[in-house]
C-alpha positions in Angstrom: 66.8 -179.1 -67.1 62.8 -179.3 -67.1 61.2 -181.5 -64.7 56.9 -181.9 -64.3 56.0 -180.1 -61.6 55.0 -183.3 -59.5 58.0 -184.9 -59.8 60.0 -182.4 -59.1 58.2 -181.9 -55.8 58.4 -186.1 -55.3 62.6 -185.9 -56.1 63.8 -182.5 -55.1 61.8 -181.6 -52.2 60.3 -185.0 -50.6 62.6 -187.3 -51.1 65.9 -184.9 -50.0 63.7 -184.5 -47.1 63.3 -188.6 -46.6 66.8 -188.8 -47.5 68.1 -186.3 -44.4 66.2 -188.3 -42.1 67.6 -191.5 -42.9 71.6 -190.2 -43.4 70.8 -188.8 -39.6 68.9 -191.9 -38.1 72.1 -194.2 -39.7 74.7 -192.2 -38.3 72.9 -192.4 -34.6 72.2 -196.5 -35.1 76.5 -197.1 -36.0 77.4 -194.5 -33.4 75.8 -196.2 -30.7 77.7 -199.5 -31.4 78.9 -199.8 -34.9 80.3 -203.6 -34.4 76.8 -204.7 -33.5 75.9 -206.8 -36.7 72.1 -205.9 -35.9 73.1 -202.1 -36.1 75.0 -202.5 -39.0 72.3 -204.3 -41.2 69.5 -201.7 -39.7 71.6 -199.1 -41.1 72.7 -200.2 -43.9 69.3 -200.9 -44.9 68.1 -196.8 -44.3 71.9 -195.9 -46.1 71.0 -198.4 -49.5 67.4 -196.6 -49.5 69.8 -193.2 -49.3 71.9 -194.4 -52.0 68.3 -194.8 -54.3 67.3 -191.4 -53.1 71.0 -189.7 -54.5 70.6 -191.5 -57.9 67.3 -190.3 -58.2 68.8 -186.9 -58.2 71.8 -187.4 -60.6 69.3 -188.8 -63.2 66.3 -186.4 -62.6 68.6 -183.8 -63.6 69.5 -185.4 -67.1 68.1 -183.4 -69.4 69.9 -184.0 -72.7 68.0 -186.9 -75.1 70.8 -188.4 -76.5 71.5 -189.3 -72.7 68.6 -190.7 -72.0 70.0 -194.2 -71.9 72.0 -193.0 -69.2 68.9 -192.3 -67.3 66.7 -195.4 -67.7 70.3 -197.1 -66.2 70.5 -194.7 -63.7 67.1 -195.4 -62.8 66.7 -199.2 -62.7 70.6 -198.8 -60.6 68.2 -196.7 -58.0 65.1 -199.7 -58.0 68.3 -202.5 -57.6 69.7 -200.3 -54.2 65.7 -200.5 -52.8 65.8 -204.1 -53.8 69.6 -204.7 -51.9 67.6 -202.2 -48.6 65.2 -204.8 -48.6 67.5 -208.2 -48.2 70.0 -206.0 -45.6 66.1 -205.4 -43.7 65.0 -209.0 -43.9 68.2 -210.2 -42.3 67.9 -208.1 -39.5 64.3 -209.1 -38.8 65.4 -213.0 -39.1 68.7 -212.0 -36.3 65.7 -209.9 -34.2 63.8 -213.1 -34.1 66.6 -215.6 -33.3 70.2 -214.1 -33.2 71.2 -217.6 -32.1 70.2 -219.2 -35.2 71.7 -220.2 -38.4 72.2 -216.7 -39.9 74.2 -215.5 -36.7 77.1 -217.7 -39.1 78.9 -214.5 -41.2 79.1 -216.4 -43.8 75.2 -216.8 -44.0 75.2 -213.9 -43.6 77.3 -212.8 -46.3 75.8 -215.4 -48.9 72.3 -214.5 -48.2 73.3 -210.9 -48.9 75.1 -212.4 -52.5 72.0 -214.1 -53.3 69.8 -211.5 -52.8 71.8 -208.7 -55.0 72.2 -211.2 -57.5 68.9 -212.0 -57.7 68.2 -208.3 -57.6 70.7 -207.6 -61.0 68.2 -209.8 -62.9 66.3 -206.2 -63.3 69.3 -205.1 -65.5 68.6 -207.7 -68.0 65.0 -207.0 -69.1 64.0 -206.1 -72.2 62.9 -202.4 -72.3 61.7 -203.2 -68.8 61.8 -200.0 -67.7 62.3 -196.7 -69.6 62.9 -193.0 -68.9 62.4 -190.9 -71.5 63.6 -187.0 -72.5 62.1 -184.8 -74.7 63.7 -182.8 -76.8 62.8 -179.5 -75.2 64.9 -181.0 -72.3 61.3 -182.3 -70.2 62.2 -185.7 -68.3 59.2 -187.5 -68.0 58.2 -190.4 -65.1 59.6 -193.2 -66.2 57.7 -196.1 -67.0 57.8 -200.0 -66.5 56.8 -203.2 -68.3 54.9 -205.7 -66.9 57.1 -208.1 -67.1 59.9 -205.4 -65.2 56.6 -204.4 -62.7 56.3 -208.5 -62.0 59.8 -209.2 -61.6 60.0 -206.5 -58.5 57.2 -207.9 -57.3 58.7 -211.4 -57.4 61.2 -210.0 -55.2 59.0 -207.9 -52.9 56.3 -210.0 -52.0 58.4 -212.5 -50.3 60.4 -210.0 -48.8 57.5 -208.5 -47.1 55.6 -211.4 -46.5 58.5 -213.2 -44.6 59.4 -210.1 -42.6 56.0 -209.3 -41.8 56.0 -212.9 -40.3 58.7 -213.1 -38.4 58.2 -209.3 -37.1 54.4 -210.7 -35.4 56.3 -213.9 -34.2 58.8 -211.2 -32.2 55.6 -209.2 -30.9 54.5 -212.7 -29.6 57.7 -213.3 -28.1 57.5 -210.0 -25.6 56.1 -210.2 -22.2 57.0 -207.2 -21.1 54.6 -204.9 -22.9 56.8 -201.9 -23.4 58.8 -203.8 -25.8 55.7 -205.4 -27.5 54.5 -202.0 -27.8 58.0 -200.8 -29.4 57.6 -204.3 -32.0 53.7 -202.8 -32.8 54.8 -199.6 -33.8 57.7 -201.3 -35.8 55.1 -203.2 -37.5 53.3 -200.1 -38.6 56.4 -198.9 -39.4 57.7 -202.2 -41.8 54.1 -201.2 -43.2 54.5 -197.5 -44.2 57.8 -198.2 -45.8 56.4 -201.3 -48.0 53.9 -199.0 -49.3 56.7 -196.8 -50.7 58.1 -199.6 -52.6 55.0 -201.0 -53.9 53.7 -197.4 -54.5 56.9 -196.6 -56.7 56.3 -199.8 -58.7 52.2 -199.5 -59.1 52.6 -196.0 -60.0 55.7 -196.5 -63.0 53.8 -199.6 -63.9 50.5 -198.1 -64.3 51.7 -194.3 -65.8 48.6 -192.7 -64.3 49.3 -188.8 -64.0 46.7 -189.0 -61.2 47.6 -192.4 -59.7 51.3 -190.5 -59.6 50.0 -187.0 -57.6 48.3 -189.1 -55.4 51.2 -191.0 -54.2 53.4 -188.0 -53.7 50.5 -186.2 -51.5 50.6 -189.3 -49.6 54.5 -189.4 -48.6 54.1 -188.5 -45.3 53.8 -192.5 -45.1 57.1 -193.4 -46.0 58.7 -190.8 -43.9 56.1 -191.9 -40.4 57.1 -196.0 -41.4 61.2 -194.6 -41.0 60.7 -192.9 -38.4 58.4 -195.6 -35.9 61.0 -198.2 -37.6 63.8 -195.9 -35.5 61.9 -195.1 -32.7 61.1 -198.8 -31.7 64.3 -201.0 -32.8 66.8 -198.6 -33.8 67.2 -196.8 -30.2 66.5 -199.2 -27.5 65.5 -202.8 -28.3 68.3 -204.5 -27.3 69.1 -202.3 -24.0 
């Protein structure tokens, strides 16, 4: 297996570290009350990111040029997992804002997640949308997205970001207790940090510029801080 240095650092060092943190956080959320829907959805958000990262470990190890179509499929699968994770996060925020509303129904929750998942599947059918090339010496190059694949990714992610932030700000304004308002502020910051990672992955894969990729790799402390802030703010004691 031959992987460019900066990609090795990103996938096998930084992503492995993020993966370990997310598994720990998910375990603690579910351990507190596995039957609580909010806990289930927040933990699912973290776990689907874990699935995406583990999938990255798998396809990044492929060094046979004849298997680059497999590496490409697995890369798109990683993107799909991120898409589904966003659906769980959005549903969590909607329920946090209005736990007695329409989405308190299991039927609406399942329907929402099914629709969201089906929309994400569309990325598999974009012609030459994403490609992971493997050179003859076994070196796997960075994933590259075409414009349509990138726009499709944004078409799913941007509305998610907008709606999530709108509802999160409304939740923040609802709190009269300063301690809870402060935690919600941390949650908003954490959201922005996590969305930075999603948008950064998409932009670097589309631009395919080494300098941009290297800068993005060096800023991976941002999403790590983001997941920790989300856990600290709403994953520990917001509903206590």
